[in-house]
TISEMI-553359 format. One record per residue (C-alpha): residue number from 1; residue in one letter; x, y, z. Coordinates in Angstrom, 2 decimals. Layout:
<nodes>
num:NUM	residu:A	east:X	north:Y	up:Z;
...
</nodes>
This chain:
<nodes>
num:1	residu:M	east:-39.11	north:-96.41	up:-40.11;
num:2	residu:E	east:-39.96	north:-92.77	up:-40.66;
num:3	residu:G	east:-41.91	north:-91.49	up:-37.69;
num:4	residu:F	east:-40.63	north:-94.42	up:-35.69;
num:5	residu:L	east:-37.61	north:-92.62	up:-34.30;
num:6	residu:S	east:-39.52	north:-89.36	up:-33.98;
num:7	residu:R	east:-41.21	north:-90.80	up:-30.88;
num:8	residu:L	east:-37.90	north:-91.23	up:-29.08;
num:9	residu:D	east:-34.54	north:-89.54	up:-29.02;
num:10	residu:P	east:-31.97	north:-91.96	up:-30.45;
num:11	residu:N	east:-29.11	north:-89.82	up:-29.14;
num:12	residu:I	east:-30.28	north:-90.24	up:-25.56;
num:13	residu:I	east:-30.68	north:-94.00	up:-25.89;
num:14	residu:M	east:-27.30	north:-94.35	up:-27.60;
num:15	residu:D	east:-25.73	north:-92.32	up:-24.80;
num:16	residu:Q	east:-27.39	north:-94.63	up:-22.26;
num:17	residu:S	east:-25.87	north:-97.65	up:-24.01;
num:18	residu:I	east:-22.44	north:-96.01	up:-23.82;
num:19	residu:Q	east:-22.93	north:-95.27	up:-20.12;
num:20	residu:L	east:-24.00	north:-98.89	up:-19.59;
num:21	residu:A	east:-20.77	north:-100.09	up:-21.24;
num:22	residu:K	east:-18.73	north:-98.17	up:-18.67;
num:23	residu:H	east:-19.77	north:-100.73	up:-16.04;
num:24	residu:A	east:-17.06	north:-102.94	up:-17.55;
num:25	residu:E	east:-14.33	north:-100.31	up:-17.57;
num:26	residu:F	east:-10.84	north:-101.91	up:-17.50;
num:27	residu:K	east:-12.33	north:-105.42	up:-17.89;
num:28	residu:T	east:-12.74	north:-105.83	up:-21.64;
num:29	residu:A	east:-9.22	north:-105.12	up:-22.95;
num:30	residu:P	east:-8.09	north:-105.67	up:-25.60;
num:31	residu:D	east:-11.71	north:-105.44	up:-26.78;
num:32	residu:P	east:-13.82	north:-102.27	up:-26.59;
num:33	residu:M	east:-16.45	north:-101.63	up:-23.93;
num:34	residu:V	east:-19.91	north:-102.06	up:-25.48;
num:35	residu:G	east:-23.44	north:-101.72	up:-24.12;
num:36	residu:S	east:-26.72	north:-102.38	up:-25.89;
num:37	residu:I	east:-30.32	north:-101.44	up:-25.25;
num:38	residu:L	east:-33.45	north:-102.86	up:-26.89;
num:39	residu:V	east:-36.41	north:-100.48	up:-26.84;
num:40	residu:T	east:-39.95	north:-100.37	up:-28.19;
num:41	residu:S	east:-41.03	north:-97.71	up:-30.68;
num:42	residu:D	east:-42.10	north:-95.46	up:-27.78;
num:43	residu:G	east:-38.73	north:-95.81	up:-26.03;
num:44	residu:T	east:-39.70	north:-98.37	up:-23.38;
num:45	residu:V	east:-36.63	north:-100.41	up:-22.46;
num:46	residu:L	east:-37.21	north:-104.13	up:-23.06;
num:47	residu:S	east:-33.72	north:-105.32	up:-22.19;
num:48	residu:Q	east:-30.17	north:-104.10	up:-21.87;
num:49	residu:G	east:-26.74	north:-105.52	up:-21.38;
num:50	residu:Y	east:-23.04	north:-104.86	up:-21.70;
num:51	residu:Y	east:-19.89	north:-106.75	up:-22.58;
num:52	residu:L	east:-18.69	north:-107.97	up:-19.17;
num:53	residu:Q	east:-15.09	north:-108.88	up:-19.96;
num:54	residu:A	east:-12.84	north:-110.14	up:-22.73;
num:55	residu:G	east:-13.83	north:-113.61	up:-23.88;
num:56	residu:K	east:-17.38	north:-113.41	up:-22.48;
num:57	residu:P	east:-20.62	north:-113.02	up:-24.50;
num:58	residu:H	east:-21.01	north:-109.72	up:-26.32;
num:59	residu:A	east:-23.43	north:-107.01	up:-25.17;
num:60	residu:E	east:-25.98	north:-107.93	up:-27.83;
num:61	residu:V	east:-26.05	north:-111.55	up:-26.64;
num:62	residu:I	east:-26.56	north:-110.45	up:-23.03;
num:63	residu:T	east:-29.38	north:-108.15	up:-24.14;
num:64	residu:L	east:-31.21	north:-110.61	up:-26.40;
num:65	residu:K	east:-30.55	north:-114.12	up:-25.07;
num:66	residu:H	east:-33.44	north:-114.33	up:-22.59;
num:67	residu:L	east:-36.08	north:-112.69	up:-24.81;
num:68	residu:F	east:-38.52	north:-114.96	up:-26.63;
num:69	residu:A	east:-41.05	north:-112.50	up:-28.06;
num:70	residu:I	east:-39.68	north:-109.24	up:-29.38;
num:71	residu:P	east:-42.11	north:-106.57	up:-30.64;
num:72	residu:E	east:-41.98	north:-106.05	up:-34.40;
num:73	residu:N	east:-40.91	north:-102.41	up:-34.15;
num:74	residu:A	east:-38.27	north:-102.88	up:-31.45;
num:75	residu:I	east:-34.94	north:-101.23	up:-32.10;
num:76	residu:L	east:-31.54	north:-102.30	up:-30.79;
num:77	residu:F	east:-29.06	north:-99.54	up:-29.95;
num:78	residu:I	east:-25.37	north:-100.47	up:-30.00;
num:79	residu:P	east:-22.45	north:-98.00	up:-29.98;
num:80	residu:L	east:-20.31	north:-100.33	up:-32.12;
num:81	residu:E	east:-21.22	north:-102.30	up:-35.23;
num:82	residu:P	east:-22.17	north:-105.87	up:-34.21;
num:83	residu:C	east:-19.84	north:-108.74	up:-35.06;
num:84	residu:S	east:-20.71	north:-110.77	up:-38.13;
num:85	residu:F	east:-18.17	north:-113.53	up:-37.50;
num:86	residu:Q	east:-17.29	north:-115.55	up:-34.41;
num:87	residu:K	east:-14.60	north:-118.23	up:-34.15;
num:88	residu:T	east:-16.90	north:-120.18	up:-31.86;
num:89	residu:G	east:-20.65	north:-119.85	up:-31.50;
num:90	residu:Q	east:-23.10	north:-117.56	up:-33.21;
num:91	residu:S	east:-22.26	north:-114.04	up:-34.35;
num:92	residu:C	east:-24.23	north:-111.13	up:-32.93;
num:93	residu:T	east:-25.56	north:-110.36	up:-36.41;
num:94	residu:D	east:-26.84	north:-113.93	up:-36.77;
num:95	residu:L	east:-28.48	north:-113.72	up:-33.34;
num:96	residu:M	east:-30.27	north:-110.49	up:-34.33;
num:97	residu:I	east:-31.54	north:-112.17	up:-37.48;
num:98	residu:K	east:-32.68	north:-115.21	up:-35.50;
num:99	residu:K	east:-34.49	north:-112.96	up:-32.98;
num:100	residu:K	east:-36.02	north:-111.01	up:-35.91;
num:101	residu:I	east:-34.63	north:-107.63	up:-34.90;
num:102	residu:K	east:-35.62	north:-105.38	up:-37.80;
num:103	residu:Y	east:-34.06	north:-102.13	up:-36.64;
num:104	residu:V	east:-30.52	north:-101.64	up:-35.36;
num:105	residu:C	east:-28.99	north:-98.26	up:-34.61;
num:106	residu:I	east:-25.19	north:-98.31	up:-34.41;
num:107	residu:G	east:-22.95	north:-95.51	up:-33.24;
num:108	residu:C	east:-19.97	north:-96.38	up:-35.44;
num:109	residu:R	east:-18.61	north:-99.08	up:-37.70;
num:110	residu:K	east:-15.69	north:-101.32	up:-36.85;
num:111	residu:I	east:-12.48	north:-100.54	up:-38.67;
num:112	residu:N	east:-11.46	north:-104.17	up:-39.21;
</nodes>
C-alpha cells in the first residue's frame, strides 16, 4: 500500500466522510453519525453514504450495497471502526470481505 496513499490525501477524504455524516445530525441517536467514502487509488469517488438514522443500514452498507465491481486498489474511508457483529443481517466487516475491499482507513476504534 506504500505509494498508494501518496496519490491522495487521506485526511481530506476522512474529513469529507465526517462532513457527509453530518447530514444525519440528530437522527442517529443513540448511535454515532457515520459517513463512508469509497475511492480509487487516485482519489476518484466511487460511492459514498452515511448512516441515515438509528436502526437503518450502516454507512458502509449504503456505500457498498449497489456496487458489483470494485477496483482492486479501492480504499474505504470510515471515521469509526466498522461493526463486526450484527444481531440481524450481515456485519459491515463481513460485507467488506464479501465485496473484496482490501484497504480500509478508519478514523478511530470503537470503545465497546
